[in-house]
PDBQT receptor file of N, H, CA, C and O in Angstrom, charges set to zero:
ATOM      1  N   UNK A   1      61.336 122.925 123.414  1.00  0.00    +0.000 N 
ATOM      2  CA  UNK A   1      62.156 121.769 123.679  1.00  0.00    +0.000 C 
ATOM      3  C   UNK A   1      63.353 121.813 122.739  1.00  0.00    +0.000 C 
ATOM      4  O   UNK A   1      63.215 122.100 121.550  1.00  0.00    +0.000 OA
ATOM      5  N   UNK A   2      64.519 121.527 123.285  1.00  0.00    +0.000 N 
ATOM      6  H   UNK A   2      64.631 121.294 124.251  1.00  0.00    +0.000 HD
ATOM      7  CA  UNK A   2      65.742 121.498 122.493  1.00  0.00    +0.000 C 
ATOM      8  C   UNK A   2      66.314 120.097 122.471  1.00  0.00    +0.000 C 
ATOM      9  O   UNK A   2      66.219 119.346 123.441  1.00  0.00    +0.000 OA
ATOM     10  N   UNK A   3      66.908 119.768 121.342  1.00  0.00    +0.000 N 
ATOM     11  H   UNK A   3      66.985 120.378 120.554  1.00  0.00    +0.000 HD
ATOM     12  CA  UNK A   3      67.595 118.483 121.286  1.00  0.00    +0.000 C 
ATOM     13  C   UNK A   3      68.897 118.591 122.071  1.00  0.00    +0.000 C 
ATOM     14  O   UNK A   3      69.378 119.696 122.326  1.00  0.00    +0.000 OA
ATOM     15  N   UNK A   4      69.466 117.465 122.453  1.00  0.00    +0.000 N 
ATOM     16  H   UNK A   4      69.076 116.567 122.246  1.00  0.00    +0.000 HD
ATOM     17  CA  UNK A   4      70.685 117.442 123.249  1.00  0.00    +0.000 C 
ATOM     18  C   UNK A   4      71.837 118.192 122.589  1.00  0.00    +0.000 C 
ATOM     19  O   UNK A   4      72.708 118.712 123.286  1.00  0.00    +0.000 OA
ATOM     20  N   UNK A   5      71.857 118.255 121.269  1.00  0.00    +0.000 N 
ATOM     21  H   UNK A   5      71.149 117.832 120.703  1.00  0.00    +0.000 HD
ATOM     22  CA  UNK A   5      72.969 118.908 120.569  1.00  0.00    +0.000 C 
ATOM     23  C   UNK A   5      73.003 120.417 120.828  1.00  0.00    +0.000 C 
ATOM     24  O   UNK A   5      74.046 121.041 120.630  1.00  0.00    +0.000 OA
ATOM     25  N   UNK A   6      71.897 121.018 121.263  1.00  0.00    +0.000 N 
ATOM     26  H   UNK A   6      71.050 120.512 121.424  1.00  0.00    +0.000 HD
ATOM     27  CA  UNK A   6      71.855 122.455 121.526  1.00  0.00    +0.000 C 
ATOM     28  C   UNK A   6      72.028 122.796 123.009  1.00  0.00    +0.000 C 
ATOM     29  O   UNK A   6      72.235 123.962 123.344  1.00  0.00    +0.000 OA
ATOM     30  N   UNK A   7      71.949 121.828 123.881  1.00  0.00    +0.000 N 
ATOM     31  H   UNK A   7      71.780 120.881 123.609  1.00  0.00    +0.000 HD
ATOM     32  CA  UNK A   7      71.992 122.087 125.317  1.00  0.00    +0.000 C 
ATOM     33  C   UNK A   7      73.334 122.680 125.739  1.00  0.00    +0.000 C 
ATOM     34  O   UNK A   7      73.354 123.634 126.517  1.00  0.00    +0.000 OA
ATOM     35  N   UNK A   8      74.454 122.149 125.252  1.00  0.00    +0.000 N 
ATOM     36  H   UNK A   8      74.438 121.375 124.619  1.00  0.00    +0.000 HD
ATOM     37  CA  UNK A   8      75.765 122.682 125.631  1.00  0.00    +0.000 C 
ATOM     38  C   UNK A   8      75.888 124.156 125.271  1.00  0.00    +0.000 C 
ATOM     39  O   UNK A   8      76.399 124.943 126.068  1.00  0.00    +0.000 OA
ATOM     40  N   UNK A   9      75.435 124.539 124.100  1.00  0.00    +0.000 N 
ATOM     41  H   UNK A   9      75.019 123.900 123.453  1.00  0.00    +0.000 HD
ATOM     42  CA  UNK A   9      75.493 125.942 123.679  1.00  0.00    +0.000 C 
ATOM     43  C   UNK A   9      74.625 126.811 124.567  1.00  0.00    +0.000 C 
ATOM     44  O   UNK A   9      75.005 127.931 124.909  1.00  0.00    +0.000 OA
ATOM     45  N   UNK A  10      73.478 126.308 124.936  1.00  0.00    +0.000 N 
ATOM     46  H   UNK A  10      73.170 125.399 124.658  1.00  0.00    +0.000 HD
ATOM     47  CA  UNK A  10      72.575 127.059 125.808  1.00  0.00    +0.000 C 
ATOM     48  C   UNK A  10      73.208 127.250 127.183  1.00  0.00    +0.000 C 
ATOM     49  O   UNK A  10      73.156 128.354 127.726  1.00  0.00    +0.000 OA
ATOM     50  N   UNK A  11      73.797 126.218 127.754  1.00  0.00    +0.000 N 
ATOM     51  H   UNK A  11      73.839 125.322 127.313  1.00  0.00    +0.000 HD
ATOM     52  CA  UNK A  11      74.457 126.331 129.051  1.00  0.00    +0.000 C 
ATOM     53  C   UNK A  11      75.653 127.278 128.975  1.00  0.00    +0.000 C 
ATOM     54  O   UNK A  11      75.869 128.075 129.887  1.00  0.00    +0.000 OA
ATOM     55  N   UNK A  12      76.421 127.197 127.906  1.00  0.00    +0.000 N 
ATOM     56  H   UNK A  12      76.245 126.549 127.165  1.00  0.00    +0.000 HD
ATOM     57  CA  UNK A  12      77.576 128.082 127.744  1.00  0.00    +0.000 C 
ATOM     58  C   UNK A  12      77.127 129.539 127.676  1.00  0.00    +0.000 C 
ATOM     59  O   UNK A  12      77.733 130.399 128.314  1.00  0.00    +0.000 OA
ATOM     60  N   UNK A  13      76.095 129.821 126.928  1.00  0.00    +0.000 N 
ATOM     61  H   UNK A  13      75.603 129.122 126.409  1.00  0.00    +0.000 HD
ATOM     62  CA  UNK A  13      75.576 131.186 126.825  1.00  0.00    +0.000 C 
ATOM     63  C   UNK A  13      75.065 131.683 128.175  1.00  0.00    +0.000 C 
ATOM     64  O   UNK A  13      75.239 132.855 128.508  1.00  0.00    +0.000 OA
ATOM     65  N   UNK A  14      74.441 130.808 128.949  1.00  0.00    +0.000 N 
ATOM     66  H   UNK A  14      74.300 129.856 128.678  1.00  0.00    +0.000 HD
ATOM     67  CA  UNK A  14      73.944 131.168 130.276  1.00  0.00    +0.000 C 
ATOM     68  C   UNK A  14      75.097 131.505 131.208  1.00  0.00    +0.000 C 
ATOM     69  O   UNK A  14      75.024 132.480 131.956  1.00  0.00    +0.000 OA
ATOM     70  N   UNK A  15      76.158 130.712 131.171  1.00  0.00    +0.000 N 
ATOM     71  H   UNK A  15      76.217 129.920 130.563  1.00  0.00    +0.000 HD
ATOM     72  CA  UNK A  15      77.339 130.967 132.000  1.00  0.00    +0.000 C 
ATOM     73  C   UNK A  15      77.972 132.306 131.612  1.00  0.00    +0.000 C 
ATOM     74  O   UNK A  15      78.322 133.099 132.486  1.00  0.00    +0.000 OA
ATOM     75  N   UNK A  16      78.119 132.559 130.329  1.00  0.00    +0.000 N 
ATOM     76  H   UNK A  16      77.835 131.915 129.619  1.00  0.00    +0.000 HD
ATOM     77  CA  UNK A  16      78.708 133.816 129.866  1.00  0.00    +0.000 C 
ATOM     78  C   UNK A  16      77.883 135.021 130.304  1.00  0.00    +0.000 C 
ATOM     79  O   UNK A  16      78.440 136.023 130.752  1.00  0.00    +0.000 OA
ATOM     80  N   UNK A  17      76.574 134.934 130.179  1.00  0.00    +0.000 N 
ATOM     81  H   UNK A  17      76.121 134.120 129.815  1.00  0.00    +0.000 HD
ATOM     82  CA  UNK A  17      75.701 136.045 130.569  1.00  0.00    +0.000 C 
ATOM     83  C   UNK A  17      75.743 136.279 132.075  1.00  0.00    +0.000 C 
ATOM     84  O   UNK A  17      75.730 137.424 132.528  1.00  0.00    +0.000 OA
ATOM     85  N   UNK A  18      75.794 135.210 132.842  1.00  0.00    +0.000 N 
ATOM     86  H   UNK A  18      75.805 134.280 132.475  1.00  0.00    +0.000 HD
ATOM     87  CA  UNK A  18      75.861 135.332 134.303  1.00  0.00    +0.000 C 
ATOM     88  C   UNK A  18      77.183 135.952 134.731  1.00  0.00    +0.000 C 
ATOM     89  O   UNK A  18      77.211 136.833 135.591  1.00  0.00    +0.000 OA
ATOM     90  N   UNK A  19      78.271 135.496 134.137  1.00  0.00    +0.000 N 
ATOM     91  H   UNK A  19      78.248 134.780 133.439  1.00  0.00    +0.000 HD
ATOM     92  CA  UNK A  19      79.593 136.058 134.454  1.00  0.00    +0.000 C 
ATOM     93  C   UNK A  19      79.632 137.552 134.140  1.00  0.00    +0.000 C 
ATOM     94  O   UNK A  19      80.137 138.342 134.937  1.00  0.00    +0.000 OA
ATOM     95  N   UNK A  20      79.110 137.934 133.002  1.00  0.00    +0.000 N 
ATOM     96  H   UNK A  20      78.700 137.292 132.354  1.00  0.00    +0.000 HD
ATOM     97  CA  UNK A  20      79.088 139.351 132.607  1.00  0.00    +0.000 C 
ATOM     98  C   UNK A  20      78.261 140.176 133.583  1.00  0.00    +0.000 C 
ATOM     99  O   UNK A  20      78.658 141.286 133.940  1.00  0.00    +0.000 OA
ATOM    100  N   UNK A  21      77.133 139.660 134.015  1.00  0.00    +0.000 N 
ATOM    101  H   UNK A  21      76.811 138.758 133.725  1.00  0.00    +0.000 HD
ATOM    102  CA  UNK A  21      76.284 140.379 134.969  1.00  0.00    +0.000 C 
ATOM    103  C   UNK A  21      76.984 140.573 136.311  1.00  0.00    +0.000 C 
ATOM    104  O   UNK A  21      76.859 141.628 136.933  1.00  0.00    +0.000 OA
ATOM    105  N   UNK A  22      77.717 139.561 136.754  1.00  0.00    +0.000 N 
ATOM    106  H   UNK A  22      77.818 138.704 136.249  1.00  0.00    +0.000 HD
ATOM    107  CA  UNK A  22      78.442 139.663 138.025  1.00  0.00    +0.000 C 
ATOM    108  C   UNK A  22      79.546 140.705 137.929  1.00  0.00    +0.000 C 
ATOM    109  O   UNK A  22      79.684 141.540 138.824  1.00  0.00    +0.000 OA
ATOM    110  N   UNK A  23      80.332 140.672 136.863  1.00  0.00    +0.000 N 
ATOM    111  H   UNK A  23      80.220 139.994 136.136  1.00  0.00    +0.000 HD
ATOM    112  CA  UNK A  23      81.409 141.653 136.697  1.00  0.00    +0.000 C 
ATOM    113  C   UNK A  23      80.827 143.059 136.579  1.00  0.00    +0.000 C 
ATOM    114  O   UNK A  23      81.375 143.996 137.160  1.00  0.00    +0.000 OA
ATOM    115  N   UNK A  24      79.737 143.226 135.847  1.00  0.00    +0.000 N 
ATOM    116  H   UNK A  24      79.292 142.465 135.375  1.00  0.00    +0.000 HD
ATOM    117  CA  UNK A  24      79.104 144.542 135.734  1.00  0.00    +0.000 C 
ATOM    118  C   UNK A  24      78.654 145.053 137.093  1.00  0.00    +0.000 C 
ATOM    119  O   UNK A  24      78.809 146.238 137.388  1.00  0.00    +0.000 OA
ATOM    120  N   UNK A  25      78.101 144.181 137.923  1.00  0.00    +0.000 N 
ATOM    121  H   UNK A  25      77.975 143.218 137.683  1.00  0.00    +0.000 HD
ATOM    122  CA  UNK A  25      77.665 144.575 139.261  1.00  0.00    +0.000 C 
ATOM    123  C   UNK A  25      78.861 144.976 140.119  1.00  0.00    +0.000 C 
ATOM    124  O   UNK A  25      78.777 145.929 140.894  1.00  0.00    +0.000 OA
ATOM    125  N   UNK A  26      79.972 144.254 139.985  1.00  0.00    +0.000 N 
ATOM    126  H   UNK A  26      80.040 143.480 139.356  1.00  0.00    +0.000 HD
ATOM    127  CA  UNK A  26      81.164 144.582 140.761  1.00  0.00    +0.000 C 
ATOM    128  C   UNK A  26      81.743 145.930 140.347  1.00  0.00    +0.000 C 
ATOM    129  O   UNK A  26      82.223 146.683 141.194  1.00  0.00    +0.000 OA
ATOM    130  N   UNK A  27      81.703 146.239 139.063  1.00  0.00    +0.000 N 
ATOM    131  H   UNK A  27      81.314 145.627 138.375  1.00  0.00    +0.000 HD
ATOM    132  CA  UNK A  27      82.224 147.511 138.567  1.00  0.00    +0.000 C 
ATOM    133  C   UNK A  27      81.306 148.665 138.980  1.00  0.00    +0.000 C 
ATOM    134  O   UNK A  27      81.788 149.754 139.292  1.00  0.00    +0.000 OA
ATOM    135  N   UNK A  28      80.018 148.442 138.984  1.00  0.00    +0.000 N 
ATOM    136  H   UNK A  28      79.627 147.557 138.730  1.00  0.00    +0.000 HD
ATOM    137  CA  UNK A  28      79.051 149.501 139.298  1.00  0.00    +0.000 C 
ATOM    138  C   UNK A  28      78.902 149.755 140.794  1.00  0.00    +0.000 C 
ATOM    139  O   UNK A  28      78.358 150.783 141.198  1.00  0.00    +0.000 OA
ATOM    140  N   UNK A  29      79.379 148.827 141.617  1.00  0.00    +0.000 N 
ATOM    141  H   UNK A  29      79.821 147.992 141.289  1.00  0.00    +0.000 HD
ATOM    142  CA  UNK A  29      79.199 148.945 143.063  1.00  0.00    +0.000 C 
ATOM    143  C   UNK A  29      79.901 150.182 143.614  1.00  0.00    +0.000 C 
ATOM    144  O   UNK A  29      80.981 150.562 143.163  1.00  0.00    +0.000 OA
ATOM    145  N   UNK A  30      79.263 150.789 144.589  1.00  0.00    +0.000 N 
ATOM    146  H   UNK A  30      78.385 150.480 144.955  1.00  0.00    +0.000 HD
ATOM    147  CA  UNK A  30      79.833 151.940 145.276  1.00  0.00    +0.000 C 
ATOM    148  C   UNK A  30      79.879 151.635 146.763  1.00  0.00    +0.000 C 
ATOM    149  O   UNK A  30      79.073 150.859 147.277  1.00  0.00    +0.000 OA
ATOM    150  N   UNK A  31      80.837 152.259 147.450  1.00  0.00    +0.000 N 
ATOM    151  H   UNK A  31      81.491 152.889 147.033  1.00  0.00    +0.000 HD
ATOM    152  CA  UNK A  31      80.900 152.099 148.901  1.00  0.00    +0.000 C 
ATOM    153  C   UNK A  31      79.628 152.662 149.501  1.00  0.00    +0.000 C 
ATOM    154  O   UNK A  31      79.179 153.748 149.133  1.00  0.00    +0.000 OA
ATOM    155  N   UNK A  32      79.055 151.915 150.426  1.00  0.00    +0.000 N 
ATOM    156  H   UNK A  32      79.420 151.033 150.725  1.00  0.00    +0.000 HD
ATOM    157  CA  UNK A  32      77.819 152.384 151.058  1.00  0.00    +0.000 C 
ATOM    158  C   UNK A  32      77.785 151.968 152.523  1.00  0.00    +0.000 C 
ATOM    159  O   UNK A  32      78.391 150.974 152.924  1.00  0.00    +0.000 OA
ATOM    160  N   UNK A  33      77.059 152.756 153.306  1.00  0.00    +0.000 N 
ATOM    161  H   UNK A  33      76.566 153.562 152.980  1.00  0.00    +0.000 HD
ATOM    162  CA  UNK A  33      76.870 152.458 154.719  1.00  0.00    +0.000 C 
ATOM    163  C   UNK A  33      75.397 152.161 154.927  1.00  0.00    +0.000 C 
ATOM    164  O   UNK A  33      74.527 152.911 154.484  1.00  0.00    +0.000 OA
ATOM    165  N   UNK A  34      75.131 151.062 155.604  1.00  0.00    +0.000 N 
ATOM    166  H   UNK A  34      75.837 150.452 155.964  1.00  0.00    +0.000 HD
ATOM    167  CA  UNK A  34      73.750 150.637 155.815  1.00  0.00    +0.000 C 
ATOM    168  C   UNK A  34      73.377 150.630 157.280  1.00  0.00    +0.000 C 
ATOM    169  O   UNK A  34      73.897 151.403 158.085  1.00  0.00    +0.000 OA
ATOM    170  N   UNK A  35      72.480 149.753 157.597  1.00  0.00    +0.000 N 
ATOM    171  H   UNK A  35      72.058 149.125 156.943  1.00  0.00    +0.000 HD
ATOM    172  CA  UNK A  35      71.934 149.631 158.949  1.00  0.00    +0.000 C 
ATOM    173  C   UNK A  35      73.049 149.398 159.971  1.00  0.00    +0.000 C 
ATOM    174  O   UNK A  35      74.021 148.693 159.700  1.00  0.00    +0.000 OA
ATOM    175  N   UNK A  36      72.892 149.984 161.114  1.00  0.00    +0.000 N 
ATOM    176  H   UNK A  36      72.102 150.556 161.334  1.00  0.00    +0.000 HD
ATOM    177  CA  UNK A  36      73.863 149.868 162.205  1.00  0.00    +0.000 C 
ATOM    178  C   UNK A  36      75.258 150.343 161.799  1.00  0.00    +0.000 C 
ATOM    179  O   UNK A  36      76.263 149.867 162.327  1.00  0.00    +0.000 OA
ATOM    180  N   UNK A  37      75.307 151.279 160.863  1.00  0.00    +0.000 N 
ATOM    181  H   UNK A  37      74.491 151.665 160.434  1.00  0.00    +0.000 HD
ATOM    182  CA  UNK A  37      76.573 151.856 160.375  1.00  0.00    +0.000 C 
ATOM    183  C   UNK A  37      77.541 150.816 159.819  1.00  0.00    +0.000 C 
ATOM    184  O   UNK A  37      78.757 150.989 159.904  1.00  0.00    +0.000 OA
ATOM    185  N   UNK A  38      77.009 149.749 159.255  1.00  0.00    +0.000 N 
ATOM    186  H   UNK A  38      76.021 149.608 159.186  1.00  0.00    +0.000 HD
ATOM    187  CA  UNK A  38      77.846 148.741 158.605  1.00  0.00    +0.000 C 
ATOM    188  C   UNK A  38      78.193 149.253 157.209  1.00  0.00    +0.000 C 
ATOM    189  O   UNK A  38      77.307 149.600 156.428  1.00  0.00    +0.000 OA
ATOM    190  N   UNK A  39      79.496 149.296 156.903  1.00  0.00    +0.000 N 
ATOM    191  H   UNK A  39      80.216 149.014 157.538  1.00  0.00    +0.000 HD
ATOM    192  CA  UNK A  39      79.953 149.819 155.616  1.00  0.00    +0.000 C 
ATOM    193  C   UNK A  39      80.400 148.680 154.714  1.00  0.00    +0.000 C 
ATOM    194  O   UNK A  39      81.178 147.816 155.118  1.00  0.00    +0.000 OA
ATOM    195  N   UNK A  40      79.898 148.692 153.494  1.00  0.00    +0.000 N 
ATOM    196  H   UNK A  40      79.266 149.394 153.166  1.00  0.00    +0.000 HD
ATOM    197  CA  UNK A  40      80.340 147.762 152.451  1.00  0.00    +0.000 C 
ATOM    198  C   UNK A  40      81.169 148.576 151.467  1.00  0.00    +0.000 C 
ATOM    199  O   UNK A  40      80.664 149.513 150.849  1.00  0.00    +0.000 OA
ATOM    200  N   UNK A  41      82.436 148.220 151.325  1.00  0.00    +0.000 N 
ATOM    201  H   UNK A  41      82.846 147.458 151.827  1.00  0.00    +0.000 HD
ATOM    202  CA  UNK A  41      83.344 148.987 150.477  1.00  0.00    +0.000 C 
ATOM    203  C   UNK A  41      83.314 148.476 149.041  1.00  0.00    +0.000 C 
ATOM    204  O   UNK A  41      83.256 147.273 148.786  1.00  0.00    +0.000 OA
ATOM    205  N   UNK A  42      83.354 149.419 148.123  1.00  0.00    +0.000 N 
ATOM    206  H   UNK A  42      83.401 150.396 148.330  1.00  0.00    +0.000 HD
ATOM    207  CA  UNK A  42      83.429 149.067 146.704  1.00  0.00    +0.000 C 
ATOM    208  C   UNK A  42      84.808 148.484 146.419  1.00  0.00    +0.000 C 
ATOM    209  O   UNK A  42      85.797 148.882 147.034  1.00  0.00    +0.000 OA
ATOM    210  N   UNK A  43      84.867 147.550 145.495  1.00  0.00    +0.000 N 
ATOM    211  H   UNK A  43      84.063 147.226 144.995  1.00  0.00    +0.000 HD
ATOM    212  CA  UNK A  43      86.134 146.954 145.094  1.00  0.00    +0.000 C 
ATOM    213  C   UNK A  43      86.828 147.916 144.133  1.00  0.00    +0.000 C 
ATOM    214  O   UNK A  43      86.237 148.306 143.125  1.00  0.00    +0.000 OA
ATOM    215  N   UNK A  44      88.077 148.308 144.426  1.00  0.00    +0.000 N 
ATOM    216  H   UNK A  44      88.556 147.991 145.245  1.00  0.00    +0.000 HD
ATOM    217  CA  UNK A  44      88.797 149.190 143.497  1.00  0.00    +0.000 C 
ATOM    218  C   UNK A  44      88.934 148.518 142.122  1.00  0.00    +0.000 C 
ATOM    219  O   UNK A  44      89.287 147.342 142.032  1.00  0.00    +0.000 OA
ATOM    220  N   UNK A  45      88.657 149.263 141.072  1.00  0.00    +0.000 N 
ATOM    221  H   UNK A  45      88.371 150.218 141.144  1.00  0.00    +0.000 HD
ATOM    222  CA  UNK A  45      88.633 148.697 139.722  1.00  0.00    +0.000 C 
ATOM    223  C   UNK A  45      89.978 148.126 139.312  1.00  0.00    +0.000 C 
ATOM    224  O   UNK A  45      90.034 147.107 138.624  1.00  0.00    +0.000 OA
ATOM    225  N   UNK A  46      91.072 148.775 139.729  1.00  0.00    +0.000 N 
ATOM    226  H   UNK A  46      91.027 149.603 140.288  1.00  0.00    +0.000 HD
ATOM    227  CA  UNK A  46      92.386 148.254 139.336  1.00  0.00    +0.000 C 
ATOM    228  C   UNK A  46      92.641 146.871 139.947  1.00  0.00    +0.000 C 
ATOM    229  O   UNK A  46      93.274 146.026 139.315  1.00  0.00    +0.000 OA
ATOM    230  N   UNK A  47      92.155 146.638 141.166  1.00  0.00    +0.000 N 
ATOM    231  H   UNK A  47      91.640 147.325 141.679  1.00  0.00    +0.000 HD
ATOM    232  CA  UNK A  47      92.316 145.313 141.779  1.00  0.00    +0.000 C 
ATOM    233  C   UNK A  47      91.442 144.270 141.088  1.00  0.00    +0.000 C 
ATOM    234  O   UNK A  47      91.841 143.116 140.939  1.00  0.00    +0.000 OA
ATOM    235  N   UNK A  48      90.255 144.683 140.671  1.00  0.00    +0.000 N 
ATOM    236  H   UNK A  48      89.931 145.621 140.792  1.00  0.00    +0.000 HD
ATOM    237  CA  UNK A  48      89.376 143.768 139.937  1.00  0.00    +0.000 C 
ATOM    238  C   UNK A  48      90.020 143.357 138.621  1.00  0.00    +0.000 C 
ATOM    239  O   UNK A  48      90.013 142.179 138.263  1.00  0.00    +0.000 OA
ATOM    240  N   UNK A  49      90.578 144.330 137.897  1.00  0.00    +0.000 N 
ATOM    241  H   UNK A  49      90.584 145.287 138.187  1.00  0.00    +0.000 HD
ATOM    242  CA  UNK A  49      91.234 144.042 136.616  1.00  0.00    +0.000 C 
ATOM    243  C   UNK A  49      92.415 143.099 136.833  1.00  0.00    +0.000 C 
ATOM    244  O   UNK A  49      92.603 142.155 136.065  1.00  0.00    +0.000 OA
ATOM    245  N   UNK A  50      93.217 143.350 137.883  1.00  0.00    +0.000 N 
ATOM    246  H   UNK A  50      93.065 144.116 138.507  1.00  0.00    +0.000 HD
ATOM    247  CA  UNK A  50      94.359 142.471 138.176  1.00  0.00    +0.000 C 
ATOM    248  C   UNK A  50      93.896 141.044 138.463  1.00  0.00    +0.000 C 
ATOM    249  O   UNK A  50      94.498 140.085 137.980  1.00  0.00    +0.000 OA
ATOM    250  N   UNK A  51      92.828 140.904 139.248  1.00  0.00    +0.000 N 
ATOM    251  H   UNK A  51      92.338 141.683 139.640  1.00  0.00    +0.000 HD
ATOM    252  CA  UNK A  51      92.320 139.576 139.586  1.00  0.00    +0.000 C 
ATOM    253  C   UNK A  51      91.800 138.856 138.341  1.00  0.00    +0.000 C 
ATOM    254  O   UNK A  51      92.059 137.667 138.159  1.00  0.00    +0.000 OA
ATOM    255  N   UNK A  52      91.078 139.565 137.497  1.00  0.00    +0.000 N 
ATOM    256  H   UNK A  52      90.868 140.531 137.646  1.00  0.00    +0.000 HD
ATOM    257  CA  UNK A  52      90.558 138.953 136.267  1.00  0.00    +0.000 C 
ATOM    258  C   UNK A  52      91.697 138.547 135.345  1.00  0.00    +0.000 C 
ATOM    259  O   UNK A  52      91.675 137.467 134.755  1.00  0.00    +0.000 OA
ATOM    260  N   UNK A  53      92.705 139.430 135.225  1.00  0.00    +0.000 N 
ATOM    261  H   UNK A  53      92.723 140.308 135.705  1.00  0.00    +0.000 HD
ATOM    262  CA  UNK A  53      93.857 139.117 134.376  1.00  0.00    +0.000 C 
ATOM    263  C   UNK A  53      94.637 137.916 134.917  1.00  0.00    +0.000 C 
ATOM    264  O   UNK A  53      95.058 137.048 134.152  1.00  0.00    +0.000 OA
ATOM    265  N   UNK A  54      94.826 137.872 136.236  1.00  0.00    +0.000 N 
ATOM    266  H   UNK A  54      94.484 138.577 136.858  1.00  0.00    +0.000 HD
ATOM    267  CA  UNK A  54      95.582 136.792 136.865  1.00  0.00    +0.000 C 
ATOM    268  C   UNK A  54      94.984 135.427 136.541  1.00  0.00    +0.000 C 
ATOM    269  O   UNK A  54      95.703 134.439 136.386  1.00  0.00    +0.000 OA
ATOM    270  N   UNK A  55      93.664 135.389 136.443  1.00  0.00    +0.000 N 
ATOM    271  H   UNK A  55      93.080 136.191 136.569  1.00  0.00    +0.000 HD
ATOM    272  CA  UNK A  55      92.976 134.118 136.199  1.00  0.00    +0.000 C 
ATOM    273  C   UNK A  55      92.500 133.961 134.760  1.00  0.00    +0.000 C 
ATOM    274  O   UNK A  55      91.768 133.025 134.438  1.00  0.00    +0.000 OA
ATOM    275  N   UNK A  56      92.928 134.895 133.886  1.00  0.00    +0.000 N 
ATOM    276  H   UNK A  56      93.524 135.655 134.148  1.00  0.00    +0.000 HD
ATOM    277  CA  UNK A  56      92.580 134.806 132.466  1.00  0.00    +0.000 C 
ATOM    278  C   UNK A  56      91.107 134.962 132.179  1.00  0.00    +0.000 C 
ATOM    279  O   UNK A  56      90.571 134.331 131.269  1.00  0.00    +0.000 OA
ATOM    280  N   UNK A  57      90.443 135.818 132.971  1.00  0.00    +0.000 N 
ATOM    281  H   UNK A  57      90.879 136.331 133.711  1.00  0.00    +0.000 HD
ATOM    282  CA  UNK A  57      88.993 135.948 132.832  1.00  0.00    +0.000 C 
ATOM    283  C   UNK A  57      88.541 137.248 132.171  1.00  0.00    +0.000 C 
ATOM    284  O   UNK A  57      87.349 137.441 131.931  1.00  0.00    +0.000 OA
ATOM    285  N   UNK A  58      89.477 138.126 131.880  1.00  0.00    +0.000 N 
ATOM    286  H   UNK A  58      90.445 137.969 132.074  1.00  0.00    +0.000 HD
ATOM    287  CA  UNK A  58      89.064 139.403 131.286  1.00  0.00    +0.000 C 
ATOM    288  C   UNK A  58      89.027 139.271 129.773  1.00  0.00    +0.000 C 
ATOM    289  O   UNK A  58      89.953 138.750 129.152  1.00  0.00    +0.000 OA
ATOM    290  N   UNK A  59      87.945 139.751 129.201  1.00  0.00    +0.000 N 
ATOM    291  H   UNK A  59      87.192 140.174 129.705  1.00  0.00    +0.000 HD
ATOM    292  CA  UNK A  59      87.815 139.727 127.749  1.00  0.00    +0.000 C 
ATOM    293  C   UNK A  59      88.695 140.816 127.151  1.00  0.00    +0.000 C 
ATOM    294  O   UNK A  59      88.850 141.880 127.748  1.00  0.00    +0.000 OA
ATOM    295  N   UNK A  60      89.269 140.566 125.990  1.00  0.00    +0.000 N 
ATOM    296  H   UNK A  60      89.143 139.701 125.504  1.00  0.00    +0.000 HD
ATOM    297  CA  UNK A  60      90.084 141.606 125.362  1.00  0.00    +0.000 C 
ATOM    298  C   UNK A  60      89.216 142.808 124.967  1.00  0.00    +0.000 C 
ATOM    299  O   UNK A  60      88.055 142.648 124.589  1.00  0.00    +0.000 OA
ATOM    300  N   UNK A  61      89.782 143.986 125.059  1.00  0.00    +0.000 N 
ATOM    301  H   UNK A  61      90.724 144.116 125.366  1.00  0.00    +0.000 HD
ATOM    302  CA  UNK A  61      89.073 145.210 124.665  1.00  0.00    +0.000 C 
ATOM    303  C   UNK A  61      89.125 145.304 123.155  1.00  0.00    +0.000 C 
ATOM    304  O   UNK A  61      90.204 145.245 122.565  1.00  0.00    +0.000 OA
ATOM    305  N   UNK A  62      87.952 145.452 122.512  1.00  0.00    +0.000 N 
ATOM    306  H   UNK A  62      87.076 145.500 122.991  1.00  0.00    +0.000 HD
ATOM    307  CA  UNK A  62      87.951 145.518 121.044  1.00  0.00    +0.000 C 
ATOM    308  C   UNK A  62      88.540 146.838 120.557  1.00  0.00    +0.000 C 
ATOM    309  O   UNK A  62      88.408 147.867 121.219  1.00  0.00    +0.000 OA
ATOM    310  N   UNK A  63      89.190 146.801 119.394  1.00  0.00    +0.000 N 
ATOM    311  H   UNK A  63      89.297 145.965 118.856  1.00  0.00    +0.000 HD
ATOM    312  CA  UNK A  63      89.701 148.020 118.772  1.00  0.00    +0.000 C 
ATOM    313  C   UNK A  63      88.533 148.832 118.234  1.00  0.00    +0.000 C 
ATOM    314  O   UNK A  63      87.631 148.297 117.589  1.00  0.00    +0.000 OA
ATOM    315  N   UNK A  64      88.563 150.116 118.507  1.00  0.00    +0.000 N 
ATOM    316  H   UNK A  64      89.296 150.550 119.031  1.00  0.00    +0.000 HD
ATOM    317  CA  UNK A  64      87.490 150.996 118.013  1.00  0.00    +0.000 C 
ATOM    318  C   UNK A  64      87.953 151.835 116.870  1.00  0.00    +0.000 C 
ATOM    319  O   UNK A  64      87.180 152.630 116.335  1.00  0.00    +0.000 OA
TER     320      UNK A  64
């Protein structure tokens, strides 16, 4: 059980983890053909980066 003061942090962490999982799935996706020759095309990475940048959703790349 958590007190109310920790709930916002827990929800924020859940949102961040979910967003990261979705972006990872989009990056890992490959074009594939399934049943009845239906093709699902992978999203080109450059378009994904542009969309994330346009909406301010891409995390900065850390300096290595």
